[in-house]
Structure formats: C-alpha cells, structure tokens
C-alpha positions, 0 to 999 in steps of 0.5 A: 347268131345275131341279126345285123341290127343287133351288131353294134360294130365291125372290126376292120382287120386289113389295117396293120401297125406302121408306127410313126409312118401313119402320120406320113400316110395321113398327110398323103391321103389328106393331100390326095383328098384335098386335090380331089376336092379342089379339082372337081369343085373347080370344074363344077364351078367353071361349067356352072358359071359359063353359059358357053359350057351349058351344053349336054356334054358339059352338063353330063361331065358336071354330074360326073364330077359331083359323083366324084365328090360324093364317092371320095367323101364316102371314103377319104375322111373315114380312111383318115380317121382309121389311119390315126386310130389304134382300134379299127372299128366302125359302127354298124349303121355307119358301115351300111351307110358307107356301103350304100354311098360307095356302091351308089358311086360306082353305079352312077359312074357307069350310068354317067358313062352311058349317057355320055356315050349316047351324047357323043353318038348323037353329036357325031353320028346324027349331027343334024338331029342333035339339037332336036333329040338332046333337049333340056328335058331329055338331059334332065331325065337322063341325069335323074335316071343316072342317079335314081336307079343306083340309089334304088338298087343300093337301097334294096341291097342294104335292106337285104344285107341288114336283115341277115343273121351274122356270126361274126364282126370281122371284115378283112378290108380297110373299108366296109364292103357288102360282100364281106358282110354277107360272108359273115352270115349264118343264115341263108344268103341265096337272095343276097348272092343272086341280087349281088350278081344282078346289081353287078350286071345291072350297074357294071356289065349292063352299061358296057353293052350300050357304050360298046354299041355307040362307040362301034357306030362312032368308029364306023363314022370316023373311018368313013368320014372326013379328017375333021370328023375323025379329029372331033371324035378323037378329041371328045371320045378319048378322055371318055374311053380312057376314064371308062377303061380306068374305072373298069380295071379298078372295079374288076380288081375289086369284084375279083378280090371280093368274090375269090380267095385272095389270101395268097396275095400280099396284104398291101397289094390287096389294099392297093387294089381295093382302093384303086377304083375309089381313089384314082378315078375321082382324081383321074377324071378332072385331070383328064377332062380338064387337060384334054378338053380345050373349052374347059382348059381355057375357062379354068385358066381364065378363072384361076388367073383372074383370081391371082 
C-alpha cells in the first residue's frame, strides 16, 4: 500500500494509439482552445472597457467568462501534451492540482448561475427595488461567495483524497478525476464517498433549487404581465436557461460515468461524454451571450471593426 503522497505519477489509460491522426486531433484541440480563449477574453474586455455594461448582469457574466478561461486552461494544455505523448502519465501533484481546478470550475459555474438567476428575478419581479437591493457591495459579495465557496470545498476534497492509501496508479480517463483516485484506494473511503456526495449536492443539486424557484416566479410574472415584460424576460433568460441545461447535461453524463460501470459503452463515446462539459461549455457561453444579448453584440462589433 502506498500513501498518495508517495505515488509519483498516475497513468491515464483512456488514450489509445491513433497513429499520425494525433496531429490532426492536436490541431483540432488547439483551434478549439484558441477560439475559447479569444471569445471569452473579447467579452471580458468589452464588459470591462464599456461603462454602459457596468451593470450587475454584465458583471456576473464577466465572472462567468473568467471561469471559462480557468476551466479550459486546466484541461486543454494538458490534453495537447498528452495527445502528442507516447506515454500517458501525469505526476501526482499535477493530477491533484488539475482535479482541484476542474472541480472548482464546475462549482463556480453553478453558483454563478444562481446569482444570475437572482439578478434576473429582482430585475423582472421587483424592478422598483432593483437598484436599492442590487448595490455594488452586494454584487462584490455575491461574486466573492461564488468563487470562495467552491475553492474551500475543493480544498477539503483534495485533502481527503491525498491522504488515502492507494493500491494502484491506473486512471481510466483522459484527465485526472477525483473519484477515479478514490477507486484506487486500499484504505477506507467512507469519508471520501460521503463528502463526494455532499460536494455534488452542494455545488450541483443545491444551486438548482434557487434557480428553479426564481424562474417559476419569473414565469408567473411573464404570464400575467405585458407583452414588453414577456419579451424582456425571454431575451435575458433564454441564454441563461440554455447554458444551464447544457452544463447540467454534461455534468450528469460525467457524474453517471464516474459512479457507475460504463465498460459496455464504447471507449470513444466515454471520452466524448467525459469531455463534453469541459469543452463545450467554455465555447457555448461566449457565443450564446455574445450573439443573443444586443448590448454585448453591438459593443463587440464596434470593438472588432474599430481595430480593422
């Protein structure tokens, strides 16, 4: 038995030999990563540079786009290195570091959707109280909580995982995953499993409750309000709901795949499902909000064409 601090590396076995096609996949992944970086950075710059976008909704979106950069950077450079490598190993410290940032990414993403839904609830259901209730101090507090809570939860999770006695170093995935390391343990993993369920409930299931509550309230206002109110609700809430649905589907695939035996599923499909929430979401969000929100779209066009 080895303590995880004594394990020097893990081997990722989900990779398979694709010959010269690895260079094609490398270029595809690199292009996707560059597109994610450029689109998210563009929207962050647009929001920060234009005072007309210094409103709660756009500041929360800026937090969301920063999180997309953090999540994609924790994965894509690693994938690029592994694709070109003949030996798919990763050092133990880096593996735990990757787990920390990827799980933080998921937690921040969901909590960001909570504060965005709360913002839309106040704007649509309590418009007269919006400015007094959504102050700058409250915005700063909400964004801080959105980032600090997942960081703390993930720190505790990594501390529990790194103290396990391990009987192996094989991870059947293309990137490091906490539950895959727990399954390598020889020692008792009861605390890890309980905390794993807790952190899943706290960062995934928990946020869905206030989000559903706020949107039920918004729907009631839409059905009883004017046509203008309905149009405002649809234009601002549709991107949020579409992004939330996309993330939840991807996260559900990953949770199911981690917790249950998926050996009957083809390897390539398992890889696609495990990467879906980490690759599509960082690209989906900037395109969705950039194209659907008129203020951001207009500012992006003026910034891009002014540089040409």
